[in-house]
Structures are given as structure tokens and as C-alpha cells.
C-alpha positions as CSV (number, residue, x, y, z in Angstrom):
1,M,133.4,80.2,58.9
2,S,134.4,79.4,62.4
3,Q,132.3,80.4,65.4
4,T,133.4,82.9,68.0
5,P,135.1,80.9,70.8
6,D,133.1,80.1,73.9
7,T,135.9,81.1,76.1
8,P,135.2,84.5,77.7
9,A,137.3,87.3,76.4
10,P,139.9,88.8,78.8
11,A,138.9,92.0,80.5
12,G,140.1,95.1,78.9
13,P,139.2,98.0,76.6
14,A,136.9,97.2,73.6
15,P,138.8,96.5,70.3
16,D,139.7,99.6,68.3
17,W,137.9,98.7,65.1
18,G,139.7,100.1,62.1
19,S,142.9,101.2,63.7
20,R,144.4,97.7,63.8
21,L,143.7,94.3,62.4
22,D,141.3,92.2,64.3
23,F,141.1,88.4,64.1
24,Y,137.4,88.1,64.9
25,T,135.7,85.9,62.2
26,F,132.1,86.2,61.2
27,A,129.5,83.4,61.0
28,P,126.4,84.5,59.1
29,E,124.1,82.2,61.2
30,T,124.8,84.4,64.2
31,L,122.8,87.2,62.5
32,A,119.6,85.9,63.9
33,Q,121.0,86.3,67.4
34,E,122.6,89.7,66.8
35,F,119.5,91.2,65.0
36,P,116.4,89.7,66.6
37,E,114.2,92.4,64.9
38,F,115.1,91.0,61.5
39,E,114.2,87.7,60.0
40,I,117.1,86.8,57.6
41,V,115.7,85.1,54.5
42,R,118.7,84.6,52.2
43,E,122.0,86.1,51.1
44,I,121.6,88.0,47.8
45,G,125.0,89.6,47.3
46,K,128.5,89.9,48.6
47,G,131.3,92.3,47.9
48,S,134.3,94.1,49.5
49,M,131.9,96.6,51.2
50,G,129.7,94.0,52.9
51,I,127.1,91.3,52.5
52,V,123.5,92.0,51.5
53,Y,120.7,89.8,52.7
54,E,117.0,89.7,51.9
55,A,115.3,90.1,55.3
56,R,111.9,90.9,56.9
57,L,111.0,93.2,59.7
58,R,109.5,91.0,62.3
59,S,107.3,93.8,63.5
60,S,105.6,94.4,60.1
61,G,106.6,91.6,57.8
62,E,108.0,94.2,55.3
63,R,110.7,92.9,53.0
64,I,114.0,94.8,53.1
65,A,117.6,94.5,52.0
66,L,120.0,94.4,54.9
67,K,123.6,95.3,54.2
68,V,126.0,94.1,56.9
69,L,129.7,95.0,57.3
70,P,131.1,92.2,59.5
71,P,134.5,92.5,61.3
72,S,137.3,91.0,59.2
73,L,141.0,90.9,58.9
74,T,141.0,93.8,56.5
75,L,138.5,96.1,58.3
76,T,140.0,99.6,58.6
77,E,138.8,102.9,59.8
78,R,138.6,104.1,56.2
79,A,136.4,101.1,55.2
80,L,134.1,101.6,58.2
81,A,133.8,105.3,57.4
82,R,132.9,104.5,53.8
83,F,130.3,102.0,54.8
84,H,128.6,104.5,57.1
85,R,128.9,107.3,54.5
86,E,127.1,105.1,51.9
87,G,124.1,104.9,54.3
88,S,124.1,108.6,55.0
89,I,124.3,109.5,51.3
90,M,121.4,107.2,50.5
91,A,119.4,108.9,53.3
92,R,119.8,112.2,51.5
93,I,118.5,111.2,48.1
94,R,115.0,109.8,48.4
95,H,113.7,109.2,44.8
96,R,111.4,106.6,43.4
97,D,114.2,105.4,41.0
98,I,116.9,105.2,43.7
99,V,116.9,102.4,46.2
100,G,115.3,103.8,49.4
101,F,117.2,104.1,52.6
102,L,115.4,102.9,55.8
103,N,117.8,102.8,58.8
104,Q,121.4,102.4,59.9
105,G,123.3,101.4,63.0
106,N,125.6,98.8,64.6
107,K,125.2,95.9,67.0
108,G,128.4,95.3,68.8
109,R,130.9,94.2,66.2
110,L,128.4,94.3,63.3
111,H,127.7,97.5,61.3
112,W,124.6,97.6,59.1
113,F,122.0,99.6,57.2
114,A,118.6,98.6,55.9
115,M,117.2,99.7,52.6
116,E,114.3,99.1,50.2
117,F,114.1,95.5,48.8
118,V,113.9,95.7,45.0
119,D,112.1,92.8,43.5
120,G,113.7,92.4,40.1
121,V,116.9,91.8,38.2
122,T,119.9,93.9,37.3
123,L,120.3,95.1,33.8
124,Q,123.5,93.1,33.6
125,E,121.5,90.0,34.3
126,R,118.9,91.1,31.7
127,L,121.6,91.6,29.1
128,Q,122.4,87.8,29.4
129,V,119.3,87.4,27.2
130,G,120.4,89.9,24.6
131,P,120.0,93.6,23.8
132,L,116.9,95.4,24.9
133,P,114.3,96.9,22.5
134,V,115.4,100.4,21.6
135,R,112.3,102.1,23.2
136,Q,112.7,100.2,26.4
137,A,116.4,101.0,26.6
138,G,115.6,104.7,26.0
139,E,112.9,104.7,28.7
140,I,115.3,103.0,31.2
141,A,118.1,105.4,30.5
142,A,115.8,108.5,30.7
143,Q,114.6,107.3,34.1
144,G,118.2,106.7,35.3
145,A,119.2,110.1,34.0
146,R,116.4,111.9,35.9
147,A,117.3,110.0,39.1
148,L,121.1,110.8,38.7
149,H,120.2,114.5,38.2
150,F,118.2,114.4,41.4
151,A,121.3,113.0,43.2
152,H,123.6,115.6,41.5
153,D,121.4,118.4,42.6
154,R,121.9,117.2,46.2
155,G,125.7,117.1,45.8
156,I,126.1,113.4,45.2
157,V,128.1,111.8,42.4
158,H,127.6,108.0,42.0
159,R,130.9,107.2,40.3
160,D,130.0,103.6,39.4
161,V,127.0,103.8,37.0
162,K,126.8,100.5,35.0
163,P,124.2,97.8,34.1
164,G,125.0,95.9,37.3
165,N,124.0,98.8,39.5
166,L,120.7,99.5,37.7
167,M,117.9,97.1,38.7
168,L,114.8,96.5,36.5
169,R,111.9,96.2,38.8
170,H,109.5,93.3,38.2
171,A,106.2,94.6,36.9
172,D,103.3,95.0,39.3
173,P,100.7,92.3,38.5
174,D,98.0,94.9,38.9
175,A,99.6,97.4,36.5
176,A,98.4,98.0,32.9
177,A,100.0,95.9,30.2
178,D,101.6,99.0,28.6
179,A,102.8,100.4,31.9
180,P,106.4,101.7,31.6
181,L,109.3,99.8,33.0
182,R,110.8,101.1,36.3
183,V,114.4,101.0,37.4
184,A,116.2,101.5,40.7
185,I,119.8,102.8,41.0
186,T,121.7,100.8,43.6
187,D,125.1,100.6,45.3
188,F,126.3,104.1,46.4
189,G,129.4,102.5,47.9
190,L,131.7,104.5,45.7
191,A,129.6,107.7,45.7
192,R,131.2,111.0,46.8
193,E,129.8,114.4,47.8
194,T,130.9,117.2,45.6
195,G,133.0,119.8,47.3
196,T,134.4,117.4,49.9
197,G,137.5,115.3,50.1
198,S,137.5,111.8,48.7
199,M,137.5,108.6,50.8
200,T,139.9,107.0,48.3
201,E,143.6,107.4,48.1
202,S,144.7,110.4,46.1
203,G,144.8,109.5,42.3
204,A,143.2,106.1,43.0
205,I,140.9,104.8,40.2
206,V,137.5,103.9,41.4
207,G,134.7,102.4,39.2
208,T,134.2,99.8,36.6
209,P,136.8,100.2,33.7
210,M,134.6,99.5,30.8
211,F,132.0,102.1,31.9
212,M,134.4,104.8,33.2
213,A,135.0,108.2,31.6
214,P,138.5,109.0,30.3
215,E,139.1,111.8,32.8
216,Q,138.0,109.5,35.6
217,V,140.7,107.0,34.5
218,L,143.3,109.7,34.0
219,G,142.7,111.8,37.1
220,G,141.4,109.2,39.5
221,S,138.7,109.9,42.0
222,A,139.4,113.6,42.2
223,Q,138.2,114.0,38.6
224,A,135.0,112.0,39.1
225,N,132.2,114.6,38.7
226,T,128.7,114.7,37.4
227,L,129.8,114.6,33.8
228,C,131.5,111.2,34.5
229,D,128.1,109.9,35.6
230,V,126.7,111.2,32.3
231,Y,129.4,109.3,30.4
232,S,128.8,106.1,32.4
233,L,125.0,106.3,31.8
234,G,125.7,106.8,28.1
235,A,128.0,103.7,28.1
236,T,125.2,101.8,29.9
237,L,122.8,102.8,27.2
238,Y,125.4,101.6,24.7
239,A,125.4,98.2,26.3
240,L,121.6,98.1,26.5
241,V,121.1,98.6,22.8
242,T,124.1,96.6,21.5
243,G,124.3,93.8,24.1
244,Q,127.9,94.5,24.9
245,P,130.0,97.2,26.7
246,P,131.7,99.9,24.7
247,F,135.1,98.7,25.7
248,D,136.2,95.2,26.6
249,G,139.3,93.1,26.9
250,P,141.1,90.3,28.8
251,T,142.6,92.6,31.4
252,A,141.5,95.7,33.3
253,Q,144.7,97.5,32.2
254,G,143.9,96.9,28.5
255,V,140.4,98.2,28.9
256,L,141.6,101.4,30.7
257,K,144.2,101.9,27.9
258,A,141.4,101.6,25.3
259,V,139.2,104.1,27.2
260,L,142.0,106.6,27.2
261,E,143.2,106.2,23.6
262,Q,140.2,105.0,21.5
263,D,136.7,106.0,20.6
264,A,134.1,103.3,21.1
265,E,132.7,101.6,18.0
266,P,129.5,103.5,17.0
267,P,126.6,101.5,18.3
268,S,124.9,101.6,14.9
269,R,127.6,99.4,13.5
270,L,126.7,96.7,16.0
271,R,123.0,97.1,15.6
272,R,121.8,98.0,12.1
273,D,118.3,98.9,13.1
274,L,119.4,101.5,15.7
275,P,117.7,104.8,15.0
276,V,120.1,107.6,14.1
277,A,118.8,109.7,17.0
278,V,119.8,107.1,19.6
279,D,123.2,106.6,17.9
280,A,123.7,110.4,18.2
281,I,122.5,110.5,21.8
282,V,124.9,107.7,22.9
283,Q,127.9,109.2,21.1
284,K,127.2,112.7,22.6
285,A,126.9,111.3,26.1
286,M,130.1,109.3,25.7
287,H,132.2,112.1,24.0
288,R,135.8,111.9,25.1
289,E,135.8,115.6,25.8
290,P,133.5,116.5,28.8
291,A,132.7,119.9,27.3
292,Q,131.2,118.1,24.3
293,R,128.9,115.9,26.3
294,Y,125.4,116.8,27.7
295,G,125.9,119.5,30.3
296,S,123.9,117.5,32.9
297,A,122.1,114.2,33.4
298,Q,118.8,116.3,33.0
299,E,119.9,117.3,29.4
300,L,120.5,113.7,28.6
301,A,117.0,112.7,30.0
302,E,115.3,115.5,28.0
303,D,117.0,114.4,24.7
304,L,116.0,110.8,25.3
305,E,112.4,111.9,26.0
306,R,112.3,113.8,22.8
307,F,113.3,110.6,20.9
308,L,110.5,108.7,22.8
309,R,108.0,111.3,21.8
310,G,109.1,111.2,18.1
311,E,110.6,114.7,18.2
312,R,113.9,115.8,16.8
313,V,116.7,115.3,19.3
314,H,119.5,117.9,19.9
315,A,122.4,115.4,19.6
316,R,124.0,115.2,16.2
317,L,126.3,112.6,14.7
318,P,129.9,113.8,14.0
319,G,130.3,115.5,10.7
320,L,132.3,114.1,7.8
321,F,135.5,116.0,8.8
322,A,135.3,114.7,12.4
323,R,134.6,111.2,11.3
324,T,137.6,111.2,8.9
325,V,139.9,112.5,11.6
326,R,138.8,109.7,14.0
327,Y,139.2,107.1,11.3
328,C,142.7,108.1,10.6
329,A,143.6,108.2,14.3
330,R,142.4,104.6,14.7
331,R,144.3,103.4,11.6
332,P,147.4,105.5,11.3
333,V,149.7,103.2,9.3
334,P,147.4,102.0,6.4
335,T,145.9,105.5,6.0
336,L,148.9,107.7,6.3
337,L,149.9,107.9,2.6
338,T,146.2,108.0,1.5
339,A,145.5,110.8,4.0
340,L,148.4,112.8,2.7
341,V,147.2,112.6,-0.9
342,L,143.6,113.3,0.1
343,L,144.7,116.3,2.2
344,V,146.5,117.8,-0.8
345,L,143.8,117.1,-3.4
346,L,140.6,117.3,-1.4
347,G,141.4,118.9,1.9
348,G,140.4,122.4,0.8
349,L,137.1,121.1,-0.7
350,L,136.2,119.0,2.4
351,F,137.1,121.9,4.6
352,Q,134.8,124.2,2.7
353,Q,131.9,121.7,2.7
354,E,132.2,121.0,6.4
355,R,132.5,124.7,7.1
356,R,129.3,125.4,5.1
357,R,127.5,122.5,6.8
358,S,128.6,123.6,10.2
359,A,127.4,127.2,9.5
360,I,124.0,125.8,8.3
361,E,123.7,123.7,11.5
362,Q,124.5,126.7,13.6
363,D,121.9,128.7,11.7
364,L,119.3,126.0,12.3
365,A,120.2,125.6,15.9
366,E,119.8,129.4,16.4
367,A,116.5,129.3,14.6
368,E,115.2,126.4,16.8
369,R,116.3,128.4,19.8
370,L,114.4,131.5,18.6
371,L,111.3,129.4,18.0
372,A,111.5,127.9,21.5
373,T,112.0,131.3,23.0
374,A,109.0,132.7,21.2
375,A,106.9,129.9,22.6
376,T,107.7,130.9,26.2
377,A,105.2,133.1,28.1
378,R,107.7,135.3,29.9
379,D,110.9,137.0,28.9
380,E,114.4,137.0,30.5
381,Q,113.3,139.6,33.1
382,D,110.3,137.4,34.0
383,R,107.9,139.8,32.3
384,P,104.9,138.7,30.2
385,R,106.2,138.4,26.6
386,S,104.5,140.8,24.3
387,A,103.0,140.0,20.9
388,D,105.5,142.3,19.3
389,S,108.4,140.5,21.0
390,V,107.1,137.2,19.8
391,R,106.8,138.5,16.3
392,E,110.3,139.9,16.3
393,L,111.7,136.5,17.5
394,L,109.8,134.7,14.7
395,L,111.0,137.1,12.0
396,Q,114.6,136.6,13.2
397,A,114.0,132.8,12.9
398,V,112.8,133.3,9.3
399,A,115.9,135.4,8.5
400,T,118.2,132.9,10.1
401,T,116.7,129.9,8.2
402,S,116.7,132.0,5.0
403,E,120.4,132.4,5.4
404,A,120.9,128.7,5.8
405,I,118.8,128.1,2.6
406,R,121.0,130.6,0.8
407,R,124.0,128.6,1.8
408,D,122.4,125.3,0.5
409,D,118.9,125.3,-0.9
410,H,118.9,121.5,-1.0
411,F,119.0,121.3,2.8
412,A,115.5,119.9,3.5
413,V,115.5,120.6,7.3
414,A,116.2,124.3,6.7
415,W,113.0,124.6,4.6
416,F,111.0,122.7,7.3
417,V,112.3,124.9,10.1
418,R,111.4,128.1,8.1
419,A,108.0,126.7,7.5
420,K,107.4,126.4,11.2
421,A,108.4,130.0,11.7
422,H,106.0,131.1,8.8
423,H,103.2,129.1,10.3
424,R,103.7,130.8,13.7
425,L,103.5,134.1,11.9
426,Q,100.2,133.0,10.3
427,Q,101.9,133.4,6.9
428,Y,100.2,130.2,5.7
429,S,101.0,130.5,1.9
430,E,104.7,130.9,2.6
431,A,104.5,128.0,5.1
432,I,102.9,125.7,2.6
433,F,105.5,126.6,-0.1
434,D,108.3,125.7,2.4
435,L,106.6,122.5,3.4
436,D,106.2,121.4,-0.2
437,T,109.9,122.1,-0.9
438,A,110.9,120.1,2.2
439,E,108.7,117.2,1.2
440,R,110.3,117.2,-2.3
441,L,113.8,117.3,-0.8
442,F,113.1,114.6,1.7
443,G,111.6,112.4,-1.0
444,S,108.3,111.9,0.6
445,A,105.9,113.5,3.2
446,N,106.5,112.6,6.8
447,P,103.9,113.0,9.6
448,E,105.4,116.2,10.9
449,I,105.2,117.9,7.5
450,L,101.7,116.7,7.0
451,H,100.5,118.0,10.4
452,F,101.8,121.5,9.8
453,R,100.5,121.6,6.2
454,I,97.0,120.3,7.2
455,D,96.7,123.2,9.7
456,A,98.0,125.8,7.2
457,L,95.5,124.6,4.5
458,R,92.7,124.6,7.1
459,Q,93.5,128.2,8.0
460,Q,93.5,129.3,4.4
461,G,90.0,127.8,3.9
462,D,89.6,128.2,0.1
463,R,88.2,125.5,-2.1
464,T,91.6,124.4,-3.5
465,S,93.1,124.3,-0.1
466,M,90.2,122.2,1.3
467,R,90.6,119.6,-1.5
468,R,94.3,119.4,-0.9
469,L,93.6,119.2,2.9
470,Q,91.4,116.1,2.3
471,Q,94.3,114.4,0.4
472,D,96.8,115.2,3.2
473,L,94.4,113.9,5.8
474,T,94.1,110.5,4.0
475,S,97.9,110.4,3.4
476,L,98.5,111.1,7.1
477,L,96.0,108.4,8.2
478,R,97.8,105.9,5.8
479,I,101.3,106.5,7.2
480,D,100.4,107.3,10.8
481,P,97.2,105.7,12.0
482,S,97.8,106.9,15.5
483,A,95.2,108.2,18.0
484,H,96.2,111.8,17.3
485,T,95.8,111.4,13.5
486,R,92.4,109.6,13.9
487,A,91.2,112.5,16.1
488,L,92.4,115.0,13.5
489,V,90.5,113.2,10.8
490,A,87.4,113.0,13.0
491,E,87.6,116.7,13.7
492,Y,87.5,117.5,9.9
493,L,84.6,115.0,9.4
494,L,82.7,117.0,12.1
495,D,83.4,120.2,10.3
496,L,81.9,118.5,7.2
497,A,78.9,117.4,9.3
498,D,78.5,120.9,10.8
499,Q,77.9,122.4,7.3
500,A,76.0,119.4,5.8
501,T,72.4,118.3,6.1
502,G,70.4,115.1,5.8
503,T,72.2,112.0,4.7
504,E,75.5,113.7,4.2
505,R,75.5,114.9,7.8
506,S,74.5,111.5,9.1
507,E,77.3,109.8,7.1
508,A,79.9,112.2,8.3
509,L,78.9,111.7,11.9
510,A,78.9,107.9,11.5
511,R,82.3,107.9,9.9
512,A,83.7,110.2,12.7
513,R,82.5,107.6,15.3
514,E,84.1,104.8,13.3
515,V,87.5,106.6,13.1
516,L,87.4,107.3,16.9
517,A,86.4,103.8,17.8
518,A,90.0,102.7,18.6
519,V,91.0,105.9,20.4
520,G,90.7,106.2,24.2
521,D,89.9,109.4,26.1
522,E,93.6,109.9,26.9
523,D,93.8,111.9,23.6
524,P,92.4,115.4,24.2
525,R,91.2,115.9,20.6
526,A,89.3,112.6,20.8
527,T,87.4,113.6,23.9
528,V,86.5,117.0,22.3
529,A,85.4,115.2,19.1
530,R,83.1,112.9,21.0
531,A,81.5,115.9,22.7
532,R,81.0,117.6,19.4
533,I,79.4,114.4,17.9
534,L,76.7,114.6,20.7
535,E,76.2,118.3,20.0
536,L,75.7,117.8,16.3
537,E,73.3,114.9,16.9
538,G,71.2,117.3,19.0
539,A,72.0,115.9,22.4
540,T,73.0,119.2,23.9
541,E,73.1,118.4,27.6
542,P,75.1,115.2,27.2
543,A,77.4,117.1,24.9
544,L,78.0,119.8,27.5
545,A,78.6,117.2,30.1
546,A,81.1,115.4,27.9
547,M,82.9,118.7,27.2
548,R,83.1,119.5,31.0
549,N,84.5,116.0,31.5
550,A,87.1,116.6,28.8
551,R,88.0,120.0,30.4
552,S,88.5,118.3,33.8
553,R,90.4,115.3,32.4
554,H,92.8,117.5,30.3
555,E,93.0,120.6,32.6
556,G,95.6,123.0,31.2
557,N,95.3,121.8,27.6
558,L,94.9,125.0,25.5
559,Y,93.1,123.2,22.7
560,V,90.5,121.7,25.0
561,H,89.8,125.0,26.7
562,L,89.5,126.7,23.3
563,Q,86.9,124.1,22.1
564,A,85.1,124.3,25.5
565,A,84.8,128.1,25.2
566,A,83.4,127.7,21.7
567,M,80.8,125.1,22.7
568,F,79.7,127.1,25.8
569,D,79.3,130.3,23.8
570,R,77.3,128.4,21.1
571,N,74.9,127.2,23.7
572,G,74.5,130.5,25.5
573,L,76.6,129.6,28.6
574,Y,78.5,132.8,28.5
575,D,79.8,132.7,32.1
576,E,81.4,129.3,31.5
577,G,82.7,130.5,28.2
578,A,84.3,133.5,29.8
579,R,86.0,131.3,32.3
580,E,87.5,129.2,29.5
581,H,88.6,132.3,27.7
582,E,90.4,133.5,30.8
583,M,92.1,130.1,31.2
584,M,93.2,130.4,27.6
585,R,94.6,133.8,28.3
586,L,96.6,132.5,31.3
587,L,97.9,129.5,29.4
588,Q,98.9,131.5,26.3
589,P,98.9,135.3,26.7
590,G,97.4,136.9,23.6
591,A,95.4,133.8,22.5
592,Q,92.6,134.6,20.2
593,K,89.0,133.7,20.8
594,P,87.8,130.7,18.8
595,T,86.7,131.6,15.3
596,K,83.8,130.1,13.4
597,P,84.3,126.7,11.8
598,T,86.5,126.8,8.7
599,P,84.4,126.4,5.5
600,V,84.7,122.9,4.0
601,D,84.4,121.6,0.4
602,L,81.2,119.6,0.3
603,D,81.7,118.9,-3.4
604,G,84.5,116.5,-2.5
605,F,82.4,114.9,0.3
606,G,81.8,111.5,-1.3
607,K,85.3,111.0,-2.5
608,F,86.8,111.9,0.9
609,L,84.4,109.5,2.7
610,G,85.3,106.7,0.3
611,D,89.0,107.3,0.8
612,V,88.5,107.1,4.6
613,D,86.4,104.0,4.3
614,R,89.1,102.2,2.3
615,L,91.8,103.3,4.7
616,M,89.8,102.2,7.8
617,Q,89.2,98.8,6.3
618,A,92.9,98.4,5.6
619,I,94.0,99.7,9.0
620,D,91.2,98.0,11.1
621,P,89.9,95.1,9.0
622,P,86.6,93.6,10.3
623,A,86.9,90.3,12.1
624,P,85.9,87.3,9.8
625,P,82.6,85.7,10.7
626,T,82.8,82.5,12.7
627,P,81.9,79.5,10.5
628,L,78.9,77.4,11.6
629,A,79.5,73.8,12.5
630,P,77.7,71.2,10.2
631,A,74.4,69.9,11.7
632,N,75.7,66.4,12.1
633,E,78.9,67.4,13.8
634,P,78.8,67.6,17.6
635,R,79.4,71.0,19.1
636,K,82.8,71.5,20.8
637,N,82.9,73.1,24.2
């Protein structure tokens, strides 16, 4: 670029930036003269809304990103106002996953604002390598959704969410190896404040075509609301798990036409190992009808977090009828005659099946809602929820799931949901029957079924239940050797040790230590189990100290407070025990005092220990011994 002429400018009023064209040209090397407080390191980006530099504050050495809007032939009052608005918007939304705003101003002809420097790469750059692991993609999308909800709560809609505007921060070298990835949302140049006029022309399309919601394409900037950001984040997640955008084409017009007229190819067809839950989440977030999407970015974040925790997500894939309609809409000519025949012969049957399935899913959704409501401490009037109110909600959940089972007694999920309601009602025999039926219909036991059945069998406490409990514990350890499962097995071993003597007691304690060897103190059950081991070994004071440490480390965990109360009471520390009982009452009104240990089946002691031994050897095989070097072979350093 040419430099500013050395000839002095004629006297007169200052240029009216934005109201007319100005022929001033900008030379980047003049920045050092214009901004002596900044040390310009390098240019890192350029676009229609300015140039971004990596810079340092000379006063502190802090790295920052400096966005500069130089005068140009096309600088207008509207462009200048949008530039300043971007800075003011960023100043309103300070969040750890949104690029932080630092300062804003102008120096003569140059307008600028400074923001946090993000050391990392954009997700668009990361996608050049290929799709992301599914869990990583879910974590990133959940963080982005939480940050967008934060902005939406403050009246800001981004309007251009895409992989290129989400940065993946480089990991802190001091962070743990399993530390979660962190993202930063950037570029609020197209953002708008809800309830205000738009800075774009009426009906103008703003955003990136392949990630835009249909209503944003159809209605322009006026229709760009928070649900458009939900759609765009869903499209971004689509790209992260498949490696390609949901829509693409040689021209922007072609992409916009596809967004308006077609459904994106389900991501599971592009990635065969994609979990059903993630497939459903993406399709719900990207639904063509805004009313069928998640109601907010927070709802999207919560469903992604359910998937990451291994829980059932709320999103559901389209039913058979909906998929058939979509298929016919995409292929009208080859399917027209076939569709007519099928509608005549099978239309009624399909309609009835879909109607029944829809009714079952509605029943199950209502039952899940009732269970969730029963788990809340306060009612709709913010009063403490009574035990009678909780029982009534649980009985309604049983009735609702029973109606779903009446419609289709081969629907495994319905049996499982009813089992959860029976379990909450302490109707353990009924819960075990429902769980057995669900296992048979699923084809095998899954960890969730086993966890509920183990607790129900433990509550029953008879000899037959205890023998079956041992089988379920070994089955759970085989299919899910997680920290939680190991702690559960160790807890049962300690119940065995509590009622055994001599060698049997010593073996049970030793096996509990072995099972817990690979579990850290981040698991509350494991910390409690280690305190109980010390108590059963006779080390009372260390045991009490370990339990107090567990209580402090897991403050607010109902199970830890319950076990602490029991240990303090056993050792005559009734004041401490009373405080734990009070904490339990606050955490869960109506919580019972801890009961005596459940009786265990010592007759099956040897077989259970043998099963645990074999499983532990398979899960955590011992390291092979290091072979000794021959005497005549020199030792290698």
C-alpha cells in the first residue's frame, strides 16, 4: 500500500468519515507510529470488518489481539457503527468460552479494539485433519452452547456460528492429561441485540450459507434469533463428527436453495460408528421447524451433557412415518407410484403403528417427567415437597408406564422406566420383575439395569437375593469396570467382612483394597470404602479422619453424609452424627437414618471371591516379570 503523502493537507474541517468516500490509503507499518502503546507482532487475520494483529502491551508484555478498521474507499457510517458495536457487544458478554474484550478506541483515522489473544486453532483448521472423536465433539459443542446461552441471556444473538468462529485453545502444559478441551467463540461482527433494529439492510442475508437456519435464509437478518444460533451450533456439531458441513455446493445460491428445500443427510450415514444419541441430538438441533428444535442453547447443552455422562438423552430420531415422508419428498419421481400403492395397502397399518408408538413415547416422556418432579425438593409454589406428594407422583409414573406396557408389552424401555418408579416406591420385588423383563427384551443386561437391580436385591436381603446380587456384581464388573462399579463391589466386600471373622474377614478386606487400587478419591463411594476398610481393620482414629476428609472432599453428596453419620454413630460421636443427619435432611427432605448393614450370604463367600479374583486378573493383569540378563552379557544402561 502507498504511504500517506508528505505534503501537508490543506486547512479545513476534518474528513467526515462514513458520509462520503475517502481516498486515504492505509499502510500497516504505520501502526507502530499510531499505536506506540502496542508492539505489533504479526497479522493473523483479515476481512471486510478489519484486520486482526497479534500484539503485546508494552506496559505489561501481555499478548492481545488488536482489531483495526483502517480508512478505505468503502468505509461508510454503517460500517464504522458496526465495528464499534462489535466491541460494545463483546464488552457486555464476559465468559470464559467467549473471547474477552479489553478496550476500544480510535487514533485519528484508525478505529480499533483490543481483545484476548487465543492461542490455538479454529475448528475449521482442525477439521482439515478429519472428524473429531465423538466425545471431544460433544464436549466442544456443550461448551459452545453454554457460552451462547450466556450471550442470549444478555440479549445478544451471534448470527454466524460455524467452525471457523470457534477456536480450540491449545492445552495448558501444566494441565492434567485428561483435562477437557476448551473453546472460545470469536467474531461478533454480525451479532445483533434482540429487540433492536438490525445494522444490515432490511431482508439482507447475513451469515455463512452452509451453517444458516432456513428461516434466517428466508427472512434475512430480521429472522435471526436465538434458535438460529441453536441450528448453526447443531450444524457445527454435524461438521465436527462427520468432517463435512451439512450442506455444500459450488455456489452460495445452490447451498441456500438446499438449506431451504432439503434435509441434511443424517450424520450417522456419513459416520457409521456415531452413537444414536448424538445422531438424534444433531437432527433435533437442526430441525427445519424452529418449534421442533431445542428451545434454547441451554437445552442443547444439557442434552449433550447427558450423553457425555452416559445418560438417556431427550432427543429422539424421527419415527418411521416421518422418515418415510422425508424420503418421498427427496425422491418424488421414482417413489411416486410405489408410494401410492403403499399408501393404499399399508397406509392404515403404518398409521396405527406410528400412532401407537407415538402414544407410548408420550407416556414414557410423561413418566420421566413425573420421576424428575418427584426428585425435586420443592413444589411449584416453592414449598417443601411432602412425602405424600412424592408418593403420588411415583404412583402416577407407575400408572403411566403400565399404560405404555398395555399398548406394547415388548417395549423394553417402558419396563425399565416402570422399574425405576417401583424402586423409588421401595417396591423392590416389583422393580426386580420389571428389570428382569427389560433385560430379556433388550437381549442382555446393561449397566443401568444392573445398578438398579443390585440395589433392589440388596434391599431385599434374603439368601436368594444375596446370591443373585453376587452374580450381578460380577456381571457388572465384567461389562463396566469403571471406578463407580469397583467402589460398588468393594462396598459389598466390606459388608461381607463386617459379618465375617478370621481368615474370611482378612480375605474380604484384602480383596476390597485390590478392587479399589485403580480408583482415585474423586469417586465418593471409593473414599467412603477406604475409610470403612480402616475401621474394620481396627484403626478407628485413621478411619474417622478418612471419613471426615471424604465428607469435606464431597460436601453435599447425600451418600457420603449418610455413611459419615453411620460411622460417627457407631463410634459414639453422636454430635457429629447429628450434624450429618441434619445435612442429609437438608439435602433430601424425609431422608431416613442409615440402617444396619444388610445381611450377606457367607455360604457363597468363596465362590464370590474366586469370581472377583478371575475378573480382576482379566481387567488388570499383573505386569510380567523383567527377565534377567545372562551372566556373560554386559548390562545395558
